[in-house]
N, C-alpha and C positions, 0 to 999 in steps of 0.2 A: 192840299193838306189832308182832306178827307180820304183821297185815294191812297195816300201813303199810310194813313192810320188803318184803312181797311186792309191793305196788303200786309201791314205789320201784324194785325190781329189774325189774319188767315195763316200767316207763316207761323205765328206762335201756336195756333191751334193745331196745325200740321205737326209742328215740332213736339207738342205735348202728346199727340196721338202716337207718333213714332216712338217716343220714350215709353209710353204706356204699353205699346205692343212689344217693345224690346224687353221691358220688365217682365211681362207675362211669359214671353218665350224663355227668358232666363230662369224664371221660377219653374216653368214646366220642365226645362232641361235639368234643373237641380233635383226636382222630384224624381225624374226618370233615372238620374245618375245615382240617387240615394237608394232606389228600390233594390238593386242587387245586394247592397250592404245590409239593408233591413230585412231582406227575405229570410235568412236563417233564423233571426229572432222572431219574426212573424210566424214562421212555420212551427218553431218550438212552442210559442205561445198557444197557437191553435191546437197543436197535438197534445200538449201536456197540461193546458189550463182551460181554454175555452171549451173545447169539445168534451173533456171530462165533466165540466160544470153542467153543460147541457144534458149530457148522458145521465148524470146523477139526478138532475131535476126530473127527467122523463122516467127514470127507473123508480122514483119515489111513488109513482102512481101504479106500480106493478107489484105482483107477488112472484118472486123468482128465486129459486133455490140453487141456481147455477147448473143444475143437473137436468132440468126439464125446461120446457118453453115458458117464457114469462106470460102471466095472465093479468089483464087489466083489472085493478080493484078500486080505481078512483082515489078518493080521500080516506079509504079505510086504514091505511098505514098511519096517517096523521091522527085519525080519531082514536085508534088503539094506543098510540103513543101518549096522548094526553088524558085518556080516560081509563085505560086498562093496563098500564105498565108502571107499577110502583117503582121499579128500578130506575126508570127514566127520571123521575122526580128527584131521587137520591143522587143520581149522576149530575143533574143540573145544579143542585145545591153544592155538591163537591166542586164542580167546575167554577162556579161563581166565587166560592170561598178561596179556592186555589188561585184564581186569576187576580182577585182583588188584593189578597194579602201579599202575593208575590209582587204585584205591580207597585204597591206602596213601598215595600221594602227595597225593591230594585231602584226606584227613583231616589229614595233617601240615601241609600248606600252609594249609588253612582254619583250623586251630587257631592256627598262627603269626600269620596275618593278624588273626584275631579278638582275640588277646591284644594285638597291637600297636595295633589300632584302638580298643581300650577304654581305652588310656592317654591321657594329656593330650598329644595330638599336634596341631600347628598344621595347619589345613586338613583337619580330620577328616572333615567332610561331603563334601568333594571326593574324598578318598581312598576313602571308602566307596562313593560313586557310581561311581568309576572301576573299583573292584574288582567291583561287581555288574553294571555295564553290559553286559559280554559275555553274561550270561545272557539278556538281552533280544534279542540279535541272532539271526536265523534261522541254523540250522546251515549252510545252503548258502552264505550270505554269509561265515560263519566259514571255510568251506572255501576260498573264493576268496581271502580275506585271507591264509590260511596257505600257499596255493599260491604266492602272490607272495613271502611271507617265506622259503619253502623253496627258491625258484628257485636252480638250480645256479650260474648265472652272475651274476644281479643281485639275489639274495635278501638280505635284511637279515642273516640268520644267517651266511651265507658272507662277506659284506662285513666283518662284525665279526670273524670268524675270521681273515680276511686281515690285518686291522689288527694282530693279535697274532701273526702269522707262522704260522698254521695253514691248511692247504689244506682248505677245506670239502668235505664229501661231497655226493653227490646224494641229498638227504634222502628224497625220495619215489620215487626210482628205484633205490635200493639196498636189497636184502633186509635188510641188517644194520641199517639206520637207519629204515626205513619205519614199523615199529611204534612205535618211540620217537617219531617225528615225529607220529604219530597220537595218542599218549598226551599229548604236550605240548599239542597243539591242543585236545583234549578238556578237559584240565586248565584251560587258559586260559579256556575258555568257562564252565565250571560250578563252579569253585572258589568263586566269590562267593556261590553259593547256600548252601553249607554254612557259609561264613564268617558269614553273617547268623544262622544257627541257633546257632552257637557264641557269637557276640557276645551274643545274647539270653540264653543260658545263663550266660555270665560276669556279665552285669548282674544276674542273679538270685542270685548268691552273696552272702551277708550280709557287709558290710564288717567286721563285728566279728571274723570269722574271720581276716581279713588283719591286723587290729589286734593280735589275740592272737598271731599268728605273728611280727609285728614285735617285740612285747614279749619273745618267746623268742629274739630275735636272728636270725630267719630272713631271708635275702636274697631277691632276686627269683626265683632258680632254686628255692630251697627252698619258697617260697610256691607256685610253679607246680606243683612235684612233689607237695606234701603237701596243698594246699588246692584249687587250680584244677583240676588234672587229675582227682582223684577225684570232684569234684562235677560235672565235665563228662561223666562216663561215660554218664549217660542220654542226653544229647544226641549223644554219639559213637555210641552204639548205634543211635539212631534214624537219624542221618545215614548210618551204615554200611549199615543194611538198605535204606534208600530208594535210596542211591547204587548199591548192588550190583544191585538190581532194575532200575533205569533203565539202567545201563551194559550189562547183559546184553542189553537190547533195542535197543541203539544200532544205527541203520541209516543215517540221512540224512547224518551227518557223514562216515562211512566211505565211503558211496556217492559223495559229491561230492568228497571229498579224494583218495582212493586207488583207489576201486572195487575194493578187495580186493587190489590189486597192490602191488609187482611180483610176478608169479606168484600165489601165494596167501598171501603173507606177512602181509597185513593183513585177509584175509577172515575175518569172524566170523559167528556163527550167524544174526544178524538179516539180514545180506547174503546168506548162503547160502540162507536161506528164500526171499528175494525172487528170487534167480537161478533156483532150481529151479521155483518156482511161476509166475513171470511172464516169465522170459527163456527158459527151456527147456520151458515149458508142461507141467511135471510137478506139477500142483496137489496130487494126493494125496501124492506124495513130499515136497513142500514142507511140506504140513500135518503129516506125521509128524515132520519136523525141528522144526517149531514146538512140537509136543506134547512132544518130548524136551527142548527148551529150557525149556518151562514146568516140566517135572519137575525139571530141574537147579535152577531158581530156587526151586521149592517146597522141595526137600530142603535147600538151603543156608540158606534162610530159617528152616526148622524147627530146623536145627542152631544157628543164631545165637540163636534164642529159647530153646533148651534150655540153652546154655552161658552165657547172659548173666548168670545169677545168680552166676557165679564172679568176675565183674569189674565188673559194673554196681552202683553204689552210689546208692540213692535217698534216703539220709538222710545 
């Protein structure tokens, strides 16, 4: 009996060893087979993301005008940025105002549109396509469209305001209204993206929860408050993080629509990086601004991840 048990144990051990070896070989073969398919993406990431990030970090410690050899200056660019550049403080304030107001409006409008377009609405497919279509339009084309809409004399906004007896402002030429005009244009272009995310999340909510709420006498607002909104929080968190990161890096729409004007009322960090690096040929200084912008995004994202447990419900 003991011999049989011993041989049985040995056989099981050998069998497990063979299985483990087979699994390791298969895993190794799968990895090797995946490499050729992953290689183009890895090369693209290295060439267009990782290497530029490292280069930007290194350049931030140099003074380089693109026309002569770079000279090492250590932390001088960062010291000048925070102690001797009043434009930087103005640009940071503009950026945080632009990002925060746009983010709040985007989430509110996207949720509202998603709730509306998940109801039984006639022409649902058409409305969905119309709401998402601006996402596909290049930002430069968006800027041209909104420059026409915002035109002081013949723009649609001011024509409409004249109909109701209000004298329309110079949207893109007045410091008081330029940032608002930029936020509206950005909202029109990108609200459809988050709308689709929220629509998918709403479709994933079990109908039984709404049925139970109806049995308890809940109306539309109560269902939204106690069923839809809590179960949307994971999607809201994801949309909020991605929208914040993308909005911080906005450049093309601002450049084409206002170019930071009038004055510096709409100049944000992405445009300030471009101006310093490629307009004023201060590549090292522009790189230091890009590094600071990256740090801002990183800190805010970490804070979002830290505090999400207080309001995000995954069940």
